[in-house]
N, CA and C atoms of all chains as a GROMACS GRO file, in nm:
protein
  621
    1MET      N    1   7.622   9.034  10.884
    1MET     CA    2   7.587   8.995  10.748
    1MET      C    3   7.702   8.916  10.686
    2ASN      N    4   7.670   8.807  10.621
    2ASN     CA    5   7.770   8.730  10.548
    2ASN      C    6   7.741   8.749  10.400
    3PRO      N    7   7.819   8.832  10.330
    3PRO     CA    8   7.784   8.870  10.192
    3PRO      C    9   7.771   8.753  10.097
    4LEU      N   10   7.857   8.652  10.111
    4LEU     CA   11   7.858   8.544  10.013
    4LEU      C   12   7.824   8.410  10.078
    5GLY      N   13   7.725   8.342  10.022
    5GLY     CA   14   7.695   8.208  10.067
    5GLY      C   15   7.785   8.108   9.997
    6GLU      N   16   7.775   7.983  10.038
    6GLU     CA   17   7.862   7.879   9.981
    6GLU      C   18   7.840   7.863   9.831
    7HIS      N   19   7.713   7.869   9.789
    7HIS     CA   20   7.682   7.854   9.646
    7HIS      C   21   7.746   7.966   9.566
    8GLU      N   22   7.735   8.089   9.618
    8GLU     CA   23   7.793   8.204   9.547
    8GLU      C   24   7.946   8.194   9.545
    9ARG      N   25   8.003   8.153   9.655
    9ARG     CA   26   8.150   8.139   9.660
    9ARG      C   27   8.198   8.041   9.553
   10ALA      N   28   8.129   7.930   9.542
   10ALA     CA   29   8.170   7.828   9.445
   10ALA      C   30   8.158   7.881   9.302
   11ALA      N   31   8.049   7.952   9.276
   11ALA     CA   32   8.028   8.005   9.140
   11ALA      C   33   8.133   8.111   9.106
   12ILE      N   34   8.161   8.199   9.202
   12ILE     CA   35   8.259   8.305   9.176
   12ILE      C   36   8.399   8.247   9.165
   13ARG      N   37   8.431   8.148   9.249
   13ARG     CA   38   8.562   8.085   9.241
   13ARG      C   39   8.584   8.027   9.101
   14GLU      N   40   8.480   7.967   9.046
   14GLU     CA   41   8.488   7.911   8.911
   14GLU      C   42   8.513   8.021   8.807
   15VAL      N   43   8.442   8.132   8.822
   15VAL     CA   44   8.460   8.245   8.729
   15VAL      C   45   8.602   8.300   8.739
   16PHE      N   46   8.654   8.305   8.859
   16PHE     CA   47   8.788   8.362   8.880
   16PHE      C   48   8.899   8.273   8.826
   17THR      N   49   8.869   8.150   8.791
   17THR     CA   50   8.972   8.065   8.731
   17THR      C   51   9.014   8.120   8.594
   18ASP      N   52   8.932   8.211   8.538
   18ASP     CA   53   8.967   8.272   8.409
   18ASP      C   54   9.069   8.384   8.422
   19LEU      N   55   9.100   8.427   8.543
   19LEU     CA   56   9.195   8.537   8.561
   19LEU      C   57   9.333   8.492   8.515
   20VAL      N   58   9.391   8.568   8.424
   20VAL     CA   59   9.524   8.531   8.374
   20VAL      C   60   9.630   8.633   8.412
   21ARG      N   61   9.589   8.737   8.483
   21ARG     CA   62   9.688   8.827   8.540
   21ARG      C   63   9.639   8.878   8.674
   22ASP      N   64   9.731   8.930   8.753
   22ASP     CA   65   9.698   8.974   8.888
   22ASP      C   66   9.606   9.096   8.885
   23VAL      N   67   9.517   9.102   8.982
   23VAL     CA   68   9.419   9.211   8.990
   23VAL      C   69   9.428   9.275   9.129
   24PRO      N   70   9.492   9.392   9.137
   24PRO     CA   71   9.493   9.463   9.265
   24PRO      C   72   9.361   9.536   9.288
   25ILE      N   73   9.317   9.535   9.412
   25ILE     CA   74   9.196   9.607   9.450
   25ILE      C   75   9.231   9.701   9.565
   26LEU      N   76   9.191   9.826   9.551
   26LEU     CA   77   9.210   9.925   9.658
   26LEU      C   78   9.074   9.964   9.712
   27LEU      N   79   9.056   9.946   9.841
   27LEU     CA   80   8.933   9.990   9.907
   27LEU      C   81   8.966  10.110   9.995
   28GLU      N   82   8.899  10.222   9.969
   28GLU     CA   83   8.919  10.343  10.048
   28GLU      C   84   8.795  10.367  10.134
   29LEU      N   85   8.818  10.383  10.263
   29LEU     CA   86   8.709  10.402  10.359
   29LEU      C   87   8.726  10.536  10.429
   30GLY      N   88   8.614  10.596  10.466
   30GLY     CA   89   8.618  10.723  10.536
   30GLY      C   90   8.478  10.762  10.579
   31PRO      N   91   8.461  10.885  10.628
   31PRO     CA   92   8.328  10.930  10.668
   31PRO      C   93   8.230  10.922  10.552
   32GLU      N   94   8.118  10.853  10.576
   32GLU     CA   95   8.024  10.827  10.466
   32GLU      C   96   7.910  10.928  10.463
   33GLU      N   97   7.861  10.949  10.341
   33GLU     CA   98   7.749  11.040  10.321
   33GLU      C   99   7.625  10.989  10.393
   34ALA      N  100   7.601  10.860  10.385
   34ALA     CA  101   7.487  10.797  10.453
   34ALA      C  102   7.543  10.680  10.533
   35PRO      N  103   7.598  10.705  10.654
   35PRO     CA  104   7.679  10.604  10.722
   35PRO      C  105   7.605  10.478  10.762
   36VAL      N  106   7.480  10.488  10.798
   36VAL     CA  107   7.407  10.368  10.842
   36VAL      C  108   7.268  10.370  10.783
   37THR      N  109   7.226  10.258  10.729
   37THR     CA  110   7.091  10.246  10.677
   37THR      C  111   7.020  10.136  10.754
   38VAL      N  112   6.894  10.159  10.788
   38VAL     CA  113   6.815  10.057  10.856
   38VAL      C  114   6.736   9.982  10.751
   39LEU      N  115   6.760   9.853  10.743
   39LEU     CA  116   6.691   9.770  10.646
   39LEU      C  117   6.562   9.716  10.704
   40ALA      N  118   6.483   9.651  10.620
   40ALA     CA  119   6.361   9.586  10.667
   40ALA      C  120   6.397   9.488  10.779
   41GLY      N  121   6.321   9.489  10.885
   41GLY     CA  122   6.353   9.403  10.997
   41GLY      C  123   6.435   9.476  11.102
   42GLY      N  124   6.470   9.598  11.075
   42GLY     CA  125   6.538   9.680  11.175
   42GLY      C  126   6.687   9.659  11.186
   43ARG      N  127   6.745   9.577  11.096
   43ARG     CA  128   6.888   9.553  11.104
   43ARG      C  129   6.965   9.670  11.042
   44GLU      N  130   7.070   9.712  11.107
   44GLU     CA  131   7.151   9.823  11.056
   44GLU      C  132   7.267   9.769  10.974
   45ILE      N  133   7.307   9.848  10.877
   45ILE     CA  134   7.417   9.805  10.792
   45ILE      C  135   7.514   9.921  10.774
   46ASP      N  136   7.641   9.892  10.789
   46ASP     CA  137   7.746   9.991  10.767
   46ASP      C  138   7.808   9.960  10.631
   47PHE      N  139   7.792  10.051  10.537
   47PHE     CA  140   7.835  10.023  10.400
   47PHE      C  141   7.985   9.996  10.391
   48GLY      N  142   8.064  10.072  10.465
   48GLY     CA  143   8.209  10.052  10.460
   48GLY      C  144   8.249   9.915  10.513
   49ASP      N  145   8.195   9.879  10.630
   49ASP     CA  146   8.229   9.749  10.688
   49ASP      C  147   8.185   9.634  10.597
   50GLU      N  148   8.066   9.648  10.540
   50GLU     CA  149   8.015   9.542  10.454
   50GLU      C  150   8.097   9.529  10.326
   51THR      N  151   8.137   9.643  10.270
   51THR     CA  152   8.220   9.639  10.149
   51THR      C  153   8.353   9.571  10.179
   52LYS      N  154   8.412   9.605  10.293
   52LYS     CA  155   8.540   9.544  10.331
   52LYS      C  156   8.525   9.393  10.346
   53LEU      N  157   8.419   9.350  10.412
   53LEU     CA  158   8.395   9.208  10.431
   53LEU      C  159   8.374   9.137  10.299
   54LEU      N  160   8.296   9.199  10.211
   54LEU     CA  161   8.270   9.139  10.080
   54LEU      C  162   8.400   9.125  10.000
   55LEU      N  163   8.479   9.230   9.997
   55LEU     CA  164   8.604   9.224   9.919
   55LEU      C  165   8.702   9.126   9.979
   56GLU      N  166   8.705   9.116  10.110
   56GLU     CA  167   8.792   9.016  10.174
   56GLU      C  168   8.749   8.875  10.132
   57GLN      N  169   8.619   8.853  10.125
   57GLN     CA  170   8.571   8.722  10.084
   57GLN      C  171   8.604   8.694   9.938
   58LEU      N  172   8.592   8.795   9.853
   58LEU     CA  173   8.626   8.777   9.711
   58LEU      C  174   8.775   8.747   9.696
   59THR      N  175   8.856   8.817   9.776
   59THR     CA  176   9.001   8.798   9.768
   59THR      C  177   9.040   8.654   9.802
   60GLU      N  178   8.963   8.593   9.891
   60GLU     CA  179   8.992   8.454   9.930
   60GLU      C  180   8.967   8.355   9.817
   61LEU      N  181   8.898   8.398   9.713
   61LEU     CA  182   8.856   8.305   9.609
   61LEU      C  183   8.955   8.294   9.493
   62SER      N  184   9.061   8.377   9.494
   62SER     CA  185   9.162   8.367   9.388
   62SER      C  186   9.294   8.421   9.437
   63ASP      N  187   9.400   8.350   9.406
   63ASP     CA  188   9.534   8.398   9.440
   63ASP      C  189   9.574   8.517   9.355
   64ARG      N  190   9.500   8.542   9.248
   64ARG     CA  191   9.531   8.654   9.158
   64ARG      C  192   9.487   8.789   9.215
   65ILE      N  193   9.404   8.788   9.318
   65ILE     CA  194   9.346   8.913   9.369
   65ILE      C  195   9.419   8.955   9.496
   66ASP      N  196   9.454   9.084   9.500
   66ASP     CA  197   9.522   9.138   9.618
   66ASP      C  198   9.446   9.261   9.665
   67LEU      N  199   9.406   9.261   9.791
   67LEU     CA  200   9.326   9.371   9.845
   67LEU      C  201   9.409   9.458   9.938
   68THR      N  202   9.402   9.590   9.914
   68THR     CA  203   9.462   9.689  10.002
   68THR      C  204   9.350   9.778  10.056
   69VAL      N  205   9.352   9.802  10.186
   69VAL     CA  206   9.249   9.886  10.248
   69VAL      C  207   9.315  10.010  10.305
   70MET      N  208   9.261  10.127  10.271
   70MET     CA  209   9.312  10.254  10.323
   70MET      C  210   9.197  10.329  10.389
   71GLU      N  211   9.227  10.395  10.499
   71GLU     CA  212   9.124  10.472  10.570
   71GLU      C  213   9.167  10.617  10.579
   72THR      N  214   9.069  10.706  10.570
   72THR     CA  215   9.096  10.848  10.577
   72THR      C  216   8.991  10.914  10.667
   73GLU      N  217   9.026  11.030  10.719
   73GLU     CA  218   8.930  11.107  10.798
   73GLU      C  219   8.860  11.212  10.712
   74ASP      N  220   8.906  11.225  10.588
   74ASP     CA  221   8.848  11.326  10.500
   74ASP      C  222   8.715  11.278  10.443
   75PRO      N  223   8.617  11.368  10.431
   75PRO     CA  224   8.490  11.328  10.369
   75PRO      C  225   8.510  11.298  10.220
   76GLY      N  226   8.429  11.209  10.168
   76GLY     CA  227   8.441  11.172  10.027
   76GLY      C  228   8.340  11.066   9.990
   77PRO      N  229   8.345  11.022   9.869
   77PRO     CA  230   8.247  10.922   9.821
   77PRO      C  231   8.285  10.780   9.864
   78TRP      N  232   8.288  10.760   9.995
   78TRP     CA  233   8.330  10.631  10.050
   78TRP      C  234   8.209  10.542  10.079
   79PRO      N  235   8.227  10.414  10.076
   79PRO     CA  236   8.345  10.338  10.038
   79PRO      C  237   8.370  10.348   9.887
   80LYS      N  238   8.497  10.351   9.851
   80LYS     CA  239   8.537  10.356   9.710
   80LYS      C  240   8.628  10.238   9.680
   81THR      N  241   8.585  10.158   9.585
   81THR     CA  242   8.664  10.042   9.545
   81THR      C  243   8.722  10.068   9.407
   82THR      N  244   8.852  10.048   9.392
   82THR     CA  245   8.917  10.067   9.262
   82THR      C  246   8.984   9.936   9.223
   83VAL      N  247   8.941   9.882   9.112
   83VAL     CA  248   8.994   9.755   9.062
   83VAL      C  249   9.098   9.784   8.954
   84ALA      N  250   9.215   9.728   8.973
   84ALA     CA  251   9.325   9.742   8.876
   84ALA      C  252   9.357   9.887   8.845
   85GLY      N  253   9.339   9.973   8.942
   85GLY     CA  254   9.376  10.114   8.925
   85GLY      C  255   9.286  10.193   8.833
   86ALA      N  256   9.178  10.131   8.784
   86ALA     CA  257   9.100  10.199   8.680
   86ALA      C  258   8.949  10.190   8.697
   87LEU      N  259   8.900  10.080   8.747
   87LEU     CA  260   8.756  10.056   8.750
   87LEU      C  261   8.704  10.086   8.890
   88VAL      N  262   8.620  10.188   8.900
   88VAL     CA  263   8.582  10.242   9.030
   88VAL      C  264   8.437  10.205   9.063
   89TYR      N  265   8.414  10.176   9.190
   89TYR     CA  266   8.278  10.154   9.239
   89TYR      C  267   8.262  10.232   9.370
   90HIS      N  268   8.168  10.327   9.370
   90HIS     CA  269   8.137  10.403   9.490
   90HIS      C  270   8.017  10.339   9.559
   91GLY      N  271   8.038  10.288   9.681
   91GLY     CA  272   7.928  10.228   9.754
   91GLY      C  273   7.951  10.081   9.779
   92LEU      N  274   7.849  10.017   9.834
   92LEU     CA  275   7.855   9.874   9.860
   92LEU      C  276   7.798   9.798   9.740
   93PRO      N  277   7.880   9.716   9.676
   93PRO     CA  278   7.832   9.641   9.559
   93PRO      C  279   7.754   9.516   9.600
   94TRP      N  280   7.634   9.538   9.644
   94TRP     CA  281   7.554   9.425   9.693
   94TRP      C  282   7.437   9.401   9.598
   95GLY      N  283   7.359   9.297   9.628
   95GLY     CA  284   7.245   9.263   9.543
   95GLY      C  285   7.293   9.236   9.400
   96TYR      N  286   7.219   9.289   9.304
   96TYR     CA  287   7.257   9.270   9.164
   96TYR      C  288   7.394   9.327   9.134
   97GLU      N  289   7.438   9.424   9.211
   97GLU     CA  290   7.566   9.488   9.181
   97GLU      C  291   7.686   9.404   9.221
   98LEU      N  292   7.663   9.292   9.287
   98LEU     CA  293   7.773   9.199   9.311
   98LEU      C  294   7.833   9.156   9.178
   99THR      N  295   7.747   9.138   9.077
   99THR     CA  296   7.798   9.097   8.946
   99THR      C  297   7.885   9.206   8.885
  100THR      N  298   7.861   9.331   8.922
  100THR     CA  299   7.943   9.440   8.868
  100THR      C  300   8.086   9.432   8.919
  101ILE      N  301   8.102   9.412   9.049
  101ILE     CA  302   8.238   9.409   9.103
  101ILE      C  303   8.309   9.280   9.062
  102VAL      N  304   8.235   9.170   9.055
  102VAL     CA  305   8.295   9.045   9.007
  102VAL      C  306   8.333   9.061   8.859
  103GLY      N  307   8.244   9.123   8.784
  103GLY     CA  308   8.272   9.145   8.641
  103GLY      C  309   8.392   9.236   8.621
  104ALA      N  310   8.405   9.338   8.706
  104ALA     CA  311   8.521   9.427   8.695
  104ALA      C  312   8.650   9.350   8.718
  105ILE      N  313   8.650   9.262   8.815
  105ILE     CA  314   8.769   9.181   8.843
  105ILE      C  315   8.801   9.090   8.724
  106VAL      N  316   8.698   9.029   8.670
  106VAL     CA  317   8.719   8.939   8.555
  106VAL      C  318   8.774   9.017   8.435
  107GLU      N  319   8.716   9.133   8.409
  107GLU     CA  320   8.763   9.214   8.295
  107GLU      C  321   8.908   9.257   8.316
  108ALA      N  322   8.940   9.298   8.438
  108ALA     CA  323   9.077   9.343   8.466
  108ALA      C  324   9.176   9.228   8.460
  109GLY      N  325   9.128   9.107   8.480
  109GLY     CA  326   9.214   8.991   8.479
  109GLY      C  327   9.235   8.930   8.341
  110ARG      N  328   9.176   8.994   8.239
  110ARG     CA  329   9.193   8.946   8.102
  110ARG      C  330   9.316   9.010   8.038
  111THR      N  331   9.366   8.947   7.935
  111THR     CA  332   9.475   9.009   7.859
  111THR      C  333   9.428   9.056   7.723
  112THR      N  334   9.308   9.018   7.685
  112THR     CA  335   9.253   9.061   7.556
  112THR      C  336   9.123   9.138   7.581
  113PRO      N  337   9.099   9.243   7.504
  113PRO     CA  338   8.976   9.320   7.524
  113PRO      C  339   8.853   9.237   7.488
  114SER      N  340   8.743   9.263   7.560
  114SER     CA  341   8.622   9.186   7.534
  114SER      C  342   8.524   9.263   7.446
  115LEU      N  343   8.563   9.381   7.398
  115LEU     CA  344   8.479   9.456   7.305
  115LEU      C  345   8.501   9.407   7.163
  116THR      N  346   8.406   9.437   7.076
  116THR     CA  347   8.418   9.397   6.936
  116THR      C  348   8.525   9.483   6.867
  117PRO      N  349   8.581   9.435   6.757
  117PRO     CA  350   8.679   9.516   6.681
  117PRO      C  351   8.620   9.651   6.639
  118ALA      N  352   8.494   9.653   6.603
  118ALA     CA  353   8.432   9.780   6.560
  118ALA      C  354   8.429   9.880   6.675
  119SER      N  355   8.395   9.832   6.796
  119SER     CA  356   8.393   9.921   6.912
  119SER      C  357   8.534   9.972   6.943
  120LEU      N  358   8.631   9.884   6.936
  120LEU     CA  359   8.769   9.924   6.965
  120LEU      C  360   8.817  10.028   6.865
  121GLU      N  361   8.776  10.014   6.741
  121GLU     CA  362   8.816  10.110   6.638
  121GLU      C  363   8.754  10.247   6.667
  122THR      N  364   8.628  10.247   6.706
  122THR     CA  365   8.561  10.374   6.738
  122THR      C  366   8.628  10.440   6.858
  123LEU      N  367   8.655  10.363   6.961
  123LEU     CA  368   8.716  10.420   7.082
  123LEU      C  369   8.857  10.473   7.053
  124ALA      N  370   8.928  10.406   6.965
  124ALA     CA  371   9.063  10.451   6.932
  124ALA      C  372   9.063  10.585   6.860
  125SER      N  373   8.948  10.622   6.806
  125SER     CA  374   8.940  10.749   6.731
  125SER      C  375   8.905  10.868   6.820
  126LEU      N  376   8.877  10.845   6.948
  126LEU     CA  377   8.836  10.955   7.036
  126LEU      C  378   8.951  11.054   7.055
  127GLU      N  379   8.918  11.181   7.048
  127GLU     CA  380   9.019  11.285   7.068
  127GLU      C  381   8.990  11.368   7.192
  128GLN      N  382   8.885  11.332   7.266
  128GLN     CA  383   8.853  11.401   7.391
  128GLN      C  384   8.833  11.297   7.501
  129ASP      N  385   8.862  11.338   7.624
  129ASP     CA  386   8.841  11.249   7.738
  129ASP      C  387   8.691  11.239   7.770
  130VAL      N  388   8.653  11.123   7.820
  130VAL     CA  389   8.514  11.102   7.861
  130VAL      C  390   8.515  11.036   7.999
  131ALA      N  391   8.456  11.105   8.096
  131ALA     CA  392   8.444  11.050   8.231
  131ALA      C  393   8.303  10.996   8.249
  132LEU      N  394   8.293  10.866   8.261
  132LEU     CA  395   8.161  10.802   8.275
  132LEU      C  396   8.132  10.775   8.422
  133GLU      N  397   8.011  10.810   8.464
  133GLU     CA  398   7.958  10.768   8.594
  133GLU      C  399   7.827  10.696   8.566
  134VAL      N  400   7.819  10.572   8.610
  134VAL     CA  401   7.697  10.495   8.588
  134VAL      C  402   7.627  10.479   8.722
  135TYR      N  403   7.509  10.538   8.734
  135TYR     CA  404   7.433  10.529   8.858
  135TYR      C  405   7.353  10.399   8.858
  136VAL      N  406   7.369  10.324   8.966
  136VAL     CA  407   7.309  10.192   8.976
  136VAL      C  408   7.242  10.179   9.113
  137THR      N  409   7.162  10.074   9.127
  137THR     CA  410   7.105  10.040   9.259
  137THR      C  411   7.117   9.890   9.276
  138PRO      N  412   7.111   9.844   9.400
  138PRO     CA  413   7.129   9.699   9.424
  138PRO      C  414   7.008   9.615   9.388
  139THR      N  415   6.893   9.678   9.357
  139THR     CA  416   6.773   9.599   9.326
  139THR      C  417   6.723   9.631   9.186
  140MET      N  418   7.687   9.839   8.337
  140MET     CA  419   7.808   9.891   8.400
  140MET      C  420   7.932   9.827   8.344
  141LEU      N  421   7.920   9.699   8.311
  141LEU     CA  422   8.039   9.629   8.260
  141LEU      C  423   8.086   9.688   8.128
  142LEU      N  424   7.994   9.737   8.048
  142LEU     CA  425   8.035   9.799   7.922
  142LEU      C  426   8.121   9.923   7.948
  143ALA      N  427   8.082  10.000   8.048
  143ALA     CA  428   8.163  10.118   8.083
  143ALA      C  429   8.303  10.075   8.126
  144TYR      N  430   8.310   9.971   8.208
  144TYR     CA  431   8.440   9.920   8.252
  144TYR      C  432   8.523   9.870   8.132
  145ARG      N  433   8.455   9.798   8.043
  145ARG     CA  434   8.529   9.745   7.926
  145ARG      C  435   8.584   9.858   7.841
  146CYS      N  436   8.505   9.962   7.825
  146CYS     CA  437   8.551  10.077   7.746
  146CYS      C  438   8.670  10.146   7.815
  147ALA      N  439   8.664  10.157   7.947
  147ALA     CA  440   8.772  10.221   8.021
  147ALA      C  441   8.901  10.140   8.009
  148LEU      N  442   8.890  10.010   8.009
  148LEU     CA  443   9.009   9.926   7.995
  148LEU      C  444   9.065   9.932   7.853
  149ALA      N  445   8.976   9.956   7.758
  149ALA     CA  446   9.018   9.954   7.618
  149ALA      C  447   9.070  10.088   7.568
  150CYS      N  448   9.035  10.197   7.638
  150CYS     CA  449   9.068  10.331   7.588
  150CYS      C  450   9.113  10.420   7.703
  151GLU      N  451   9.234  10.474   7.690
  151GLU     CA  452   9.288  10.557   7.798
  151GLU      C  453   9.211  10.687   7.817
  152ARG      N  454   9.136  10.728   7.718
  152ARG     CA  455   9.060  10.853   7.730
  152ARG      C  456   8.934  10.837   7.815
  153ILE      N  457   8.900  10.715   7.848
  153ILE     CA  458   8.775  10.690   7.920
  153ILE      C  459   8.803  10.647   8.064
  154THR      N  460   8.731  10.709   8.157
  154THR     CA  461   8.731  10.661   8.295
  154THR      C  462   8.589  10.617   8.328
  155ALA      N  463   8.577  10.519   8.417
  155ALA     CA  464   8.444  10.464   8.447
  155ALA      C  465   8.429  10.440   8.596
  156ALA      N  466   8.320  10.491   8.650
  156ALA     CA  467   8.288  10.470   8.792
  156ALA      C  468   8.141  10.436   8.807
  157ALA      N  469   8.113  10.335   8.884
  157ALA     CA  470   7.975  10.307   8.923
  157ALA      C  471   7.946  10.385   9.051
  158VAL      N  472   7.825  10.434   9.062
  158VAL     CA  473   7.784  10.507   9.181
  158VAL      C  474   7.653  10.447   9.231
  159GLU      N  475   7.656  10.396   9.353
  159GLU     CA  476   7.534  10.337   9.409
  159GLU      C  477   7.441  10.453   9.450
  160ALA      N  478   7.334  10.467   9.374
  160ALA     CA  479   7.252  10.588   9.383
  160ALA      C  480   7.186  10.607   9.519
  161THR      N  481   7.150  10.499   9.586
  161THR     CA  482   7.082  10.515   9.715
  161THR      C  483   7.179  10.557   9.825
  162GLU      N  484   7.307  10.529   9.806
  162GLU     CA  485   7.407  10.572   9.904
  162GLU      C  486   7.456  10.714   9.878
  163PHE      N  487   7.440  10.758   9.754
  163PHE     CA  488   7.487  10.892   9.718
  163PHE      C  489   7.373  10.971   9.652
  164PRO      N  490   7.267  10.996   9.730
  164PRO     CA  491   7.149  11.062   9.672
  164PRO      C  492   7.175  11.206   9.629
  165VAL      N  493   7.267  11.273   9.695
  165VAL     CA  494   7.295  11.413   9.658
  165VAL      C  495   7.353  11.419   9.516
  166ALA      N  496   7.448  11.331   9.490
  166ALA     CA  497   7.508  11.328   9.356
  166ALA      C  498   7.405  11.285   9.252
  167ALA      N  499   7.322  11.186   9.289
  167ALA     CA  500   7.220  11.140   9.196
  167ALA      C  501   7.120  11.251   9.164
  168ASP      N  502   7.078  11.324   9.267
  168ASP     CA  503   6.986  11.436   9.246
  168ASP      C  504   7.049  11.545   9.160
  169ARG      N  505   7.176  11.572   9.186
  169ARG     CA  506   7.244  11.678   9.112
  169ARG      C  507   7.243  11.652   8.962
  170HIS      N  508   7.246  11.524   8.926
  170HIS     CA  509   7.248  11.489   8.784
  170HIS      C  510   7.109  11.454   8.731
  171GLY      N  511   7.006  11.466   8.816
  171GLY     CA  512   6.871  11.438   8.771
  171GLY      C  513   6.842  11.292   8.748
  172VAL      N  514   6.911  11.207   8.824
  172VAL     CA  515   6.891  11.063   8.808
  172VAL      C  516   6.760  11.022   8.875
  173VAL      N  517   6.669  10.965   8.797
  173VAL     CA  518   6.541  10.918   8.852
  173VAL      C  519   6.520  10.769   8.826
  174SER      N  520   6.600  10.710   8.739
  174SER     CA  521   6.594  10.566   8.718
  174SER      C  522   6.733  10.517   8.682
  175VAL      N  523   6.754  10.388   8.692
  175VAL     CA  524   6.887  10.333   8.666
  175VAL      C  525   6.879  10.219   8.564
  176PRO      N  526   6.988  10.191   8.496
  176PRO     CA  527   7.114  10.263   8.502
  176PRO      C  528   7.104  10.399   8.433
  177ALA      N  529   7.163  10.499   8.494
  177ALA     CA  530   7.169  10.632   8.434
  177ALA      C  531   7.316  10.664   8.411
  178ILE      N  532   7.348  10.705   8.291
  178ILE     CA  533   7.489  10.727   8.255
  178ILE      C  534   7.517  10.877   8.246
  179VAL      N  535   7.605  10.922   8.332
  179VAL     CA  536   7.650  11.061   8.332
  179VAL      C  537   7.786  11.064   8.264
  180ALA      N  538   7.797  11.146   8.163
  180ALA     CA  539   7.923  11.156   8.088
  180ALA      C  540   7.973  11.300   8.097
  181ASN      N  541   8.093  11.316   8.147
  181ASN     CA  542   8.152  11.450   8.165
  181ASN      C  543   8.056  11.542   8.240
  182GLU      N  544   8.002  11.488   8.350
  182GLU     CA  545   7.918  11.565   8.445
  182GLU      C  546   7.780  11.599   8.391
  183ARG      N  547   7.739  11.540   8.281
  183ARG     CA  548   7.603  11.565   8.230
  183ARG      C  549   7.533  11.433   8.207
  184LEU      N  550   7.404  11.427   8.246
  184LEU     CA  551   7.326  11.305   8.221
  184LEU      C  552   7.319  11.281   8.070
  185ALA      N  553   7.372  11.169   8.026
  185ALA     CA  554   7.386  11.144   7.882
  185ALA      C  555   7.276  11.054   7.830
  186TRP      N  556   7.248  10.945   7.900
  186TRP     CA  557   7.138  10.858   7.860
  186TRP      C  558   7.101  10.769   7.977
  187VAL      N  559   6.983  10.707   7.964
  187VAL     CA  560   6.930  10.621   8.070
  187VAL      C  561   6.890  10.487   8.009
  188GLY      N  562   6.923  10.381   8.079
  188GLY     CA  563   6.882  10.247   8.036
  188GLY      C  564   6.997  10.168   7.976
  189SER      N  565   6.978  10.037   7.977
  189SER     CA  566   7.078   9.948   7.919
  189SER      C  567   7.066   9.950   7.767
  190VAL      N  568   7.179   9.954   7.699
  190VAL     CA  569   7.180   9.956   7.553
  190VAL      C  570   7.284   9.855   7.504
  191PRO      N  571   7.272   9.811   7.378
  191PRO     CA  572   7.374   9.720   7.323
  191PRO      C  573   7.510   9.788   7.314
  192GLU      N  574   7.614   9.706   7.302
  192GLU     CA  575   7.751   9.759   7.300
  192GLU      C  576   7.771   9.866   7.192
  193ALA      N  577   7.722   9.839   7.072
  193ALA     CA  578   7.745   9.934   6.962
  193ALA      C  579   7.682  10.070   6.994
  194THR      N  580   7.564  10.068   7.053
  194THR     CA  581   7.497  10.192   7.088
  194THR      C  582   7.571  10.263   7.201
  195PHE      N  583   7.617  10.186   7.297
  195PHE     CA  584   7.692  10.242   7.411
  195PHE      C  585   7.816  10.316   7.360
  196VAL      N  586   7.890  10.251   7.274
  196VAL     CA  587   8.013  10.312   7.219
  196VAL      C  588   7.978  10.434   7.134
  197GLU      N  589   7.868  10.424   7.061
  197GLU     CA  590   7.824  10.538   6.979
  197GLU      C  591   7.792  10.659   7.067
  198HIS      N  592   7.725  10.634   7.179
  198HIS     CA  593   7.695  10.743   7.273
  198HIS      C  594   7.825  10.808   7.322
  199ILE      N  595   7.922  10.726   7.357
  199ILE     CA  596   8.050  10.779   7.405
  199ILE      C  597   8.117  10.864   7.297
  200ALA      N  598   8.117  10.813   7.176
  200ALA     CA  599   8.180  10.885   7.065
  200ALA      C  600   8.111  11.019   7.044
  201ARG      N  601   7.980  11.022   7.063
  201ARG     CA  602   7.907  11.148   7.045
  201ARG      C  603   7.946  11.247   7.156
  202VAL      N  604   7.956  11.198   7.278
  202VAL     CA  605   7.997  11.285   7.389
  202VAL      C  606   8.136  11.342   7.362
  203ALA      N  607   8.222  11.260   7.304
  203ALA     CA  608   8.360  11.303   7.278
  203ALA      C  609   8.373  11.385   7.151
  204GLY      N  610   8.260  11.410   7.086
  204GLY     CA  611   8.263  11.492   6.966
  204GLY      C  612   8.311  11.420   6.842
  205ALA      N  613   8.322  11.287   6.850
  205ALA     CA  614   8.369  11.210   6.735
  205ALA      C  615   8.256  11.176   6.639
  206LEU      N  616   8.131  11.199   6.684
  206LEU     CA  617   8.015  11.176   6.598
  206LEU      C  618   7.924  11.299   6.609
  207PRO      N  619   7.849  11.330   6.504
  207PRO     CA  620   7.759  11.446   6.511
  207PRO      C  621   7.640  11.419   6.604
   0.00000   0.00000   0.00000
């Protein structure tokens, strides 16, 4: 599988020109909960391998992005991608979710927040931690 | 999902993770996820569906006890 076609590469490269600071990406691989899925047509896909290939291709599109890959034998929610030490994606960000990982990189590469002043004021008033998990699908 | 990421970058009290539901069905089932996007906040299903930024932040504030 080749995650990114030429058209997508060109579009993402253009988006990445907005990065004004470096964006480290950590990919953690290990024993997967659902290691292989058979897609329509009988082709098998390894989520970890595909995520690694996708992130390697994204890394090629900007000098601001640096990819580190770590492998473990311990079970866990792999593949796990962490952008800028904070923005996490569990699984293969394919299909519509490609925009999520690209968007995470763009957001991490900004120096100014993209939320409205009203939202920032509300968030600044929080006195308890909030751990968000957003369940998504590629279609 | 990007709103969650933006909030996490803007506020140290917030962490944000996307979870691909078809790859992690056990976790999705545990939280009662039947459609996406489904937002789990502090281990509890908080709301389902895309919402505007102001509503998203309002939901977070409510989870954090900052709103009634």
